[in-house]
One Martini backbone bead per residue (centre of mass of N, CA, C, O) as a GRO file, in nm:
protein
  249
    1UNK     BB    1  -3.721  13.016  -7.077
    2UNK     BB    2  -3.660  13.043  -6.762
    3UNK     BB    3  -3.583  12.895  -6.475
    4UNK     BB    4  -3.733  12.877  -6.190
    5UNK     BB    5  -3.689  12.962  -5.859
    6UNK     BB    6  -3.693  12.766  -5.570
    7UNK     BB    7  -3.700  12.831  -5.239
    8UNK     BB    8  -3.710  12.503  -5.145
    9UNK     BB    9  -3.463  12.422  -5.294
   10UNK     BB   10  -3.205  12.232  -5.336
   11UNK     BB   11  -2.885  12.268  -5.397
   12UNK     BB   12  -2.708  12.163  -5.702
   13UNK     BB   13  -2.436  12.275  -5.627
   14UNK     BB   14  -2.179  12.073  -5.588
   15UNK     BB   15  -2.257  11.789  -5.552
   16UNK     BB   16  -2.191  11.507  -5.428
   17UNK     BB   17  -2.063  11.190  -5.552
   18UNK     BB   18  -2.296  10.979  -5.473
   19UNK     BB   19  -2.464  10.716  -5.385
   20UNK     BB   20  -2.738  10.537  -5.448
   21UNK     BB   21  -3.016  10.536  -5.204
   22UNK     BB   22  -3.222  10.411  -4.992
   23UNK     BB   23  -3.426  10.477  -4.749
   24UNK     BB   24  -3.398  10.318  -4.437
   25UNK     BB   25  -3.696  10.434  -4.316
   26UNK     BB   26  -3.873  10.263  -4.470
   27UNK     BB   27  -4.207  10.122  -4.462
   28UNK     BB   28  -4.270   9.837  -4.620
   29UNK     BB   29  -4.529   9.727  -4.499
   30UNK     BB   30  -4.706   9.980  -4.533
   31UNK     BB   31  -4.668  10.008  -4.836
   32UNK     BB   32  -4.787   9.733  -4.916
   33UNK     BB   33  -5.070   9.784  -4.800
   34UNK     BB   34  -5.137  10.030  -4.976
   35UNK     BB   35  -5.106   9.893  -5.253
   36UNK     BB   36  -5.316   9.665  -5.212
   37UNK     BB   37  -5.559   9.870  -5.198
   38UNK     BB   38  -5.479  10.078  -5.470
   39UNK     BB   39  -5.239  10.013  -5.690
   40UNK     BB   40  -5.102  10.268  -5.553
   41UNK     BB   41  -4.811  10.499  -5.490
   42UNK     BB   42  -4.663  10.726  -5.244
   43UNK     BB   43  -4.304  10.797  -5.191
   44UNK     BB   44  -4.146  10.964  -4.971
   45UNK     BB   45  -3.820  10.982  -4.932
   46UNK     BB   46  -3.671  10.742  -5.104
   47UNK     BB   47  -3.407  10.883  -5.083
   48UNK     BB   48  -3.136  10.997  -5.006
   49UNK     BB   49  -3.054  11.319  -4.994
   50UNK     BB   50  -2.778  11.324  -5.145
   51UNK     BB   51  -2.878  11.161  -5.397
   52UNK     BB   52  -3.107  11.352  -5.478
   53UNK     BB   53  -2.935  11.607  -5.524
   54UNK     BB   54  -2.751  11.480  -5.741
   55UNK     BB   55  -2.977  11.414  -5.945
   56UNK     BB   56  -3.077  11.699  -5.989
   57UNK     BB   57  -2.816  11.802  -6.110
   58UNK     BB   58  -2.815  11.616  -6.357
   59UNK     BB   59  -3.084  11.728  -6.476
   60UNK     BB   60  -3.022  12.045  -6.475
   61UNK     BB   61  -2.689  12.041  -6.581
   62UNK     BB   62  -2.626  11.754  -6.772
   63UNK     BB   63  -2.877  11.721  -6.955
   64UNK     BB   64  -2.972  11.629  -7.275
   65UNK     BB   65  -3.242  11.748  -7.455
   66UNK     BB   66  -3.545  11.605  -7.605
   67UNK     BB   67  -3.797  11.639  -7.815
   68UNK     BB   68  -4.123  11.490  -7.764
   69UNK     BB   69  -4.366  11.345  -7.999
   70UNK     BB   70  -4.689  11.308  -8.168
   71UNK     BB   71  -4.835  11.161  -8.483
   72UNK     BB   72  -5.000  10.946  -8.378
   73UNK     BB   73  -4.790  10.671  -8.465
   74UNK     BB   74  -4.578  10.899  -8.462
   75UNK     BB   75  -4.255  10.910  -8.309
   76UNK     BB   76  -4.086  11.212  -8.210
   77UNK     BB   77  -3.751  11.352  -8.230
   78UNK     BB   78  -3.575  11.661  -8.108
   79UNK     BB   79  -3.278  11.811  -8.141
   80UNK     BB   80  -3.187  12.116  -8.071
   81UNK     BB   81  -3.442  12.305  -8.007
   82UNK     BB   82  -3.566  12.589  -8.067
   83UNK     BB   83  -3.802  12.770  -7.908
   84UNK     BB   84  -3.970  12.862  -8.158
   85UNK     BB   85  -4.000  12.577  -8.282
   86UNK     BB   86  -4.127  12.442  -8.038
   87UNK     BB   87  -4.380  12.619  -8.038
   88UNK     BB   88  -4.487  12.525  -8.315
   89UNK     BB   89  -4.513  12.228  -8.240
   90UNK     BB   90  -4.709  12.265  -8.002
   91UNK     BB   91  -4.949  12.373  -8.159
   92UNK     BB   92  -4.997  12.110  -8.316
   93UNK     BB   93  -5.052  11.936  -8.066
   94UNK     BB   94  -5.295  12.091  -7.962
   95UNK     BB   95  -5.476  12.043  -8.210
   96UNK     BB   96  -5.477  11.732  -8.194
   97UNK     BB   97  -5.580  11.706  -7.899
   98UNK     BB   98  -5.858  11.843  -7.946
   99UNK     BB   99  -5.957  11.586  -8.126
  100UNK     BB  100  -5.817  11.359  -7.983
  101UNK     BB  101  -5.646  11.130  -7.818
  102UNK     BB  102  -5.308  11.053  -7.825
  103UNK     BB  103  -5.088  11.293  -7.655
  104UNK     BB  104  -4.759  11.470  -7.669
  105UNK     BB  105  -4.522  11.693  -7.480
  106UNK     BB  106  -4.166  11.676  -7.421
  107UNK     BB  107  -3.876  11.608  -7.247
  108UNK     BB  108  -3.594  11.386  -7.322
  109UNK     BB  109  -3.385  11.108  -7.182
  110UNK     BB  110  -3.257  10.823  -7.280
  111UNK     BB  111  -3.161  10.532  -7.098
  112UNK     BB  112  -3.383  10.282  -7.141
  113UNK     BB  113  -3.592  10.070  -7.335
  114UNK     BB  114  -3.500   9.733  -7.244
  115UNK     BB  115  -3.249   9.715  -7.020
  116UNK     BB  116  -3.018   9.843  -7.133
  117UNK     BB  117  -2.741   9.992  -7.111
  118UNK     BB  118  -2.605  10.288  -7.047
  119UNK     BB  119  -2.435  10.521  -7.310
  120UNK     BB  120  -2.425  10.804  -7.218
  121UNK     BB  121  -2.308  11.129  -7.091
  122UNK     BB  122  -2.445  11.069  -6.800
  123UNK     BB  123  -2.312  10.925  -6.539
  124UNK     BB  124  -2.541  10.937  -6.318
  125UNK     BB  125  -2.756  10.791  -6.493
  126UNK     BB  126  -2.605  10.525  -6.498
  127UNK     BB  127  -2.623  10.483  -6.192
  128UNK     BB  128  -2.926  10.488  -6.175
  129UNK     BB  129  -2.982  10.242  -6.354
  130UNK     BB  130  -2.828  10.042  -6.178
  131UNK     BB  131  -3.008  10.089  -5.931
  132UNK     BB  132  -3.288  10.008  -6.063
  133UNK     BB  133  -3.132   9.705  -6.125
  134UNK     BB  134  -3.094   9.621  -5.853
  135UNK     BB  135  -3.151   9.395  -5.613
  136UNK     BB  136  -3.260   9.594  -5.400
  137UNK     BB  137  -3.475   9.751  -5.566
  138UNK     BB  138  -3.635   9.512  -5.685
  139UNK     BB  139  -3.711   9.395  -5.410
  140UNK     BB  140  -3.868   9.641  -5.317
  141UNK     BB  141  -4.081   9.633  -5.544
  142UNK     BB  142  -4.188   9.350  -5.485
  143UNK     BB  143  -4.270   9.402  -5.190
  144UNK     BB  144  -4.466   9.647  -5.236
  145UNK     BB  145  -4.647   9.520  -5.486
  146UNK     BB  146  -4.645   9.187  -5.514
  147UNK     BB  147  -4.458   9.159  -5.782
  148UNK     BB  148  -4.258   8.880  -5.830
  149UNK     BB  149  -4.182   8.922  -6.160
  150UNK     BB  150  -3.991   9.137  -6.130
  151UNK     BB  151  -3.677   9.208  -6.331
  152UNK     BB  152  -3.696   9.506  -6.469
  153UNK     BB  153  -3.585   9.832  -6.585
  154UNK     BB  154  -3.671  10.118  -6.730
  155UNK     BB  155  -3.575  10.455  -6.879
  156UNK     BB  156  -3.652  10.815  -6.835
  157UNK     BB  157  -3.592  11.138  -6.873
  158UNK     BB  158  -3.790  11.428  -6.764
  159UNK     BB  159  -3.926  11.744  -6.914
  160UNK     BB  160  -4.165  11.977  -6.814
  161UNK     BB  161  -4.293  12.243  -6.966
  162UNK     BB  162  -4.464  12.495  -7.041
  163UNK     BB  163  -4.747  12.317  -7.199
  164UNK     BB  164  -4.705  12.041  -7.121
  165UNK     BB  165  -4.810  11.687  -7.195
  166UNK     BB  166  -5.029  11.388  -7.114
  167UNK     BB  167  -5.253  11.188  -7.219
  168UNK     BB  168  -5.473  10.950  -7.202
  169UNK     BB  169  -5.372  10.626  -7.068
  170UNK     BB  170  -5.260  10.260  -6.992
  171UNK     BB  171  -4.982  10.104  -7.092
  172UNK     BB  172  -5.109   9.910  -7.308
  173UNK     BB  173  -4.873   9.700  -7.480
  174UNK     BB  174  -4.770   9.514  -7.714
  175UNK     BB  175  -4.492   9.299  -7.618
  176UNK     BB  176  -4.524   9.363  -7.312
  177UNK     BB  177  -4.423   9.316  -6.946
  178UNK     BB  178  -4.593   9.517  -6.776
  179UNK     BB  179  -4.649   9.572  -6.422
  180UNK     BB  180  -4.523   9.868  -6.369
  181UNK     BB  181  -4.516  10.205  -6.283
  182UNK     BB  182  -4.282  10.487  -6.268
  183UNK     BB  183  -4.208  10.794  -6.061
  184UNK     BB  184  -3.927  10.999  -6.018
  185UNK     BB  185  -3.935  11.268  -5.831
  186UNK     BB  186  -3.743  11.600  -5.910
  187UNK     BB  187  -3.935  11.854  -5.785
  188UNK     BB  188  -3.890  12.153  -5.655
  189UNK     BB  189  -4.123  12.383  -5.548
  190UNK     BB  190  -4.419  12.307  -5.610
  191UNK     BB  191  -4.724  12.417  -5.757
  192UNK     BB  192  -5.042  12.308  -5.811
  193UNK     BB  193  -5.120  12.540  -6.022
  194UNK     BB  194  -4.904  12.425  -6.247
  195UNK     BB  195  -4.953  12.133  -6.265
  196UNK     BB  196  -4.832  11.823  -6.366
  197UNK     BB  197  -5.038  11.593  -6.291
  198UNK     BB  198  -5.084  11.280  -6.177
  199UNK     BB  199  -5.363  11.113  -6.320
  200UNK     BB  200  -5.663  10.944  -6.222
  201UNK     BB  201  -5.934  10.727  -6.343
  202UNK     BB  202  -6.248  10.645  -6.372
  203UNK     BB  203  -6.523  10.503  -6.538
  204UNK     BB  204  -6.635  10.822  -6.577
  205UNK     BB  205  -6.368  11.025  -6.591
  206UNK     BB  206  -6.284  11.081  -6.314
  207UNK     BB  207  -6.088  11.204  -6.073
  208UNK     BB  208  -5.942  10.990  -5.823
  209UNK     BB  209  -5.629  11.086  -5.851
  210UNK     BB  210  -5.336  11.287  -5.739
  211UNK     BB  211  -4.989  11.376  -5.820
  212UNK     BB  212  -4.771  11.596  -5.721
  213UNK     BB  213  -4.500  11.736  -5.772
  214UNK     BB  214  -4.176  11.637  -5.640
  215UNK     BB  215  -3.919  11.568  -5.405
  216UNK     BB  216  -3.819  11.263  -5.358
  217UNK     BB  217  -4.052  11.081  -5.517
  218UNK     BB  218  -4.246  10.775  -5.548
  219UNK     BB  219  -4.435  10.649  -5.812
  220UNK     BB  220  -4.665  10.366  -5.808
  221UNK     BB  221  -4.827  10.153  -6.067
  222UNK     BB  222  -5.051   9.956  -6.196
  223UNK     BB  223  -5.077   9.769  -6.497
  224UNK     BB  224  -5.336   9.887  -6.617
  225UNK     BB  225  -5.399  10.259  -6.624
  226UNK     BB  226  -5.572  10.540  -6.614
  227UNK     BB  227  -5.373  10.821  -6.735
  228UNK     BB  228  -5.209  11.148  -6.667
  229UNK     BB  229  -5.060  11.464  -6.765
  230UNK     BB  230  -5.104  11.762  -6.690
  231UNK     BB  231  -5.083  12.067  -6.785
  232UNK     BB  232  -4.853  12.300  -6.787
  233UNK     BB  233  -4.848  12.599  -6.701
  234UNK     BB  234  -4.745  12.897  -6.837
  235UNK     BB  235  -4.665  12.986  -6.519
  236UNK     BB  236  -4.482  12.760  -6.469
  237UNK     BB  237  -4.258  12.509  -6.435
  238UNK     BB  238  -4.011  12.253  -6.391
  239UNK     BB  239  -4.055  11.903  -6.463
  240UNK     BB  240  -3.891  11.648  -6.291
  241UNK     BB  241  -3.798  11.308  -6.406
  242UNK     BB  242  -3.811  10.948  -6.362
  243UNK     BB  243  -3.927  10.703  -6.600
  244UNK     BB  244  -4.122  10.384  -6.611
  245UNK     BB  245  -4.085  10.026  -6.614
  246UNK     BB  246  -4.183   9.716  -6.473
  247UNK     BB  247  -4.062   9.397  -6.563
  248UNK     BB  248  -4.107   9.103  -6.707
  249UNK     BB  249  -3.979   8.822  -6.885
   0.00000   0.00000   0.00000
């Protein structure tokens, strides 16, 4: 399936190789107040526009993608997966998800699993990871969330294709000091009917809030929290993001 062209998307062709920077116009005090009330936050226009456009180019044109999925507690990655074989794998994931439990399928490019430096082939993703662990960005995250023990970020680039999803979970895993999760949305021209929505649930299982994929927007939420990524519709687009957790030492 070819990637649909979004009429409103900024052109990723030959974007200047600029430094990643936070938007200097962000109202940090207002953002912190919003997070304190809801323990989650959507921050539009989080990066400067040139750096956001350059990051989109890296994801769309430079990143080698790996299919990732699970079979129970077995977490599997498949490189260079032909579309027909990926489709057969997806059918198996659908069947397992129908029976309940935690399941997912999407494309990933691992940037850092535990805060170690990126040593992959995409130079700009290495710069992104350095930015996410810079003193300026981590200070911004501590200021906005009020979580003063945030010390470092891990990261993975993700691509959800039509049919991909991530079922309900809470990010609570033993052995980790995850303080908050983040999703750096890099998807231009998304239609809400296409799904791929980051959803949060209340104690009755109702959707309490959802964030639609967007371009140059950061979602941050305190963990643990019940959430999921709804399935991307078969007629939908390609959902790009960089996601991970903010950890204490």
